[in-house]
C-alpha positions as CSV (number, residue, x, y, z in Angstrom):
1,X,0.0,0.0,0.0
2,X,1.3,3.4,-1.0
3,X,0.3,6.5,1.1
4,X,0.4,10.0,-0.4
5,X,-0.2,13.3,1.4
6,X,-1.5,15.8,-1.0
7,X,-1.4,19.5,-0.3
8,X,-4.2,21.2,-2.2
9,X,-4.6,24.9,-3.0
10,X,-8.2,25.9,-3.7
11,X,-10.2,29.0,-4.5
12,X,-11.4,30.3,-1.1
13,X,-15.0,30.2,-2.1
14,X,-14.8,26.6,-3.3
15,X,-13.0,25.0,-0.2
16,X,-16.0,23.2,1.3
17,X,-17.3,21.9,-2.1
18,X,-13.8,20.9,-3.2
19,X,-13.1,19.1,0.1
20,X,-16.3,17.1,-0.2
21,X,-15.7,16.3,-3.9
22,X,-12.1,15.1,-3.1
23,X,-13.3,13.1,-0.1
24,X,-15.7,11.2,-2.4
25,X,-12.9,10.1,-4.8
26,X,-11.7,6.5,-4.7
27,X,-8.6,5.9,-2.7
28,X,-8.9,9.2,-0.8
29,X,-9.2,8.2,2.9
30,X,-9.3,11.6,4.5
31,X,-9.4,15.3,3.7
32,X,-8.6,18.1,6.2
33,X,-9.2,21.8,5.9
34,X,-6.2,23.7,7.2
35,X,-5.0,27.0,8.4
36,X,-1.7,28.2,7.0
37,X,-0.1,27.9,3.6
38,X,-2.4,25.2,2.3
39,X,-6.2,25.0,2.1
40,X,-6.7,21.2,2.1
41,X,-4.7,18.1,2.8
42,X,-5.8,14.8,1.5
43,X,-4.5,11.4,2.5
44,X,-4.5,9.0,-0.5
45,X,-3.9,5.3,0.0
46,X,-3.6,3.1,-3.1
47,X,-2.1,-0.2,-4.2
48,X,0.8,1.3,-6.1
49,X,2.6,4.4,-7.3
50,X,1.0,4.3,-10.7
51,X,-2.4,4.6,-9.3
52,X,-1.3,7.6,-7.1
53,X,0.3,9.1,-10.3
54,X,-3.2,8.9,-11.9
55,X,-5.4,10.0,-9.0
56,X,-3.7,13.3,-8.3
57,X,-3.6,14.8,-11.8
58,X,-6.6,13.1,-13.3
59,X,-9.0,13.4,-10.4
60,X,-7.9,15.7,-7.5
61,X,-6.5,18.4,-9.8
62,X,-9.7,18.4,-11.9
63,X,-12.0,19.2,-9.0
64,X,-13.6,22.6,-9.6
65,X,-11.7,25.3,-7.7
66,X,-8.4,23.4,-7.3
67,X,-5.5,25.7,-8.3
68,X,-2.6,23.3,-7.7
69,X,-1.4,20.4,-5.7
70,X,1.9,19.3,-4.1
71,X,2.2,15.5,-3.4
72,X,4.4,13.8,-0.8
73,X,4.9,10.0,-0.8
74,X,5.2,8.5,2.6
75,X,7.9,6.0,3.3
76,X,7.1,4.9,6.9
77,X,4.4,5.7,9.5
78,X,5.4,6.5,13.0
79,X,3.0,7.0,15.9
80,X,3.2,6.7,19.7
81,X,0.0,4.7,19.6
82,X,1.5,2.1,17.3
83,X,4.4,1.7,19.7
84,X,2.1,1.5,22.8
85,X,-0.1,-1.1,21.0
86,X,2.9,-3.2,20.0
87,X,4.3,-3.1,23.6
88,X,1.0,-4.2,25.1
89,X,0.5,-7.2,22.8
90,X,0.1,-10.3,25.0
91,X,-0.3,-8.4,28.2
92,X,-3.4,-9.2,30.2
93,X,-5.6,-6.5,31.8
């Protein structure tokens, strides 16, 4: 599974509609509205890089109001919850 974090710049008056349209796309697991330099961040999870390479330009970038995107491919996931869960495996309550 490949995870991409996509920063999405959107016309201000289209943010809610664009966010919902992007959230409805296949392989998009989450969309966040943000304060700061970017308007939306989408998490895309797909079977391979080729599918990510198609989803972003052919679907996300085509949503009305989207000005541009910047895509980051994740290598590993780190989380304190993952570490805590792994440590507690096999331990009774």
